[in-house]
Phi, psi and omega in degrees: 000132180281166177303317182298314178299318181296314180295316181293323178293324177293323178294316178298318178298318179294322179296322176294322179294325176298314180298315179298318179294322178297314179296319178294322178294320178295317179298320179294318179294318181293322182210089182293119175222160177300324180293318180289327175295317178299317179296318178299315179298321178296315181295321179293322177295319177299316179297315180300319178296316179298319179292325176296320178298314179300315180301316180300310183296325180286327180279340184236039182305316183295319179293315179296319180298315181295325176293323177296320178296315179299319177298316181297316178296316178298319179298319180296317187270330184241346183083005180227153174295160179303138183289342183231139175228147174277335180250165179287151177283140180269000000 
């Protein structure tokens, strides 16, 4: 997966998380219950995590790219991705 593919997939995931958080917020507003508050908090935490992933990849493009190159070369020569990365796997 290229950096661009990785970033766009993270954006799509974050957009879905925004929708889920919005629906949970609407449900909480319509009928406040402890369960709905817990669901809203969970959805907001998921959204925050997705946004952190996007932020990481955008701030560390060069690092992620070099890891992708190392993975591609390792895949060519050994049939496996590189065993070590400086950046998180997407």
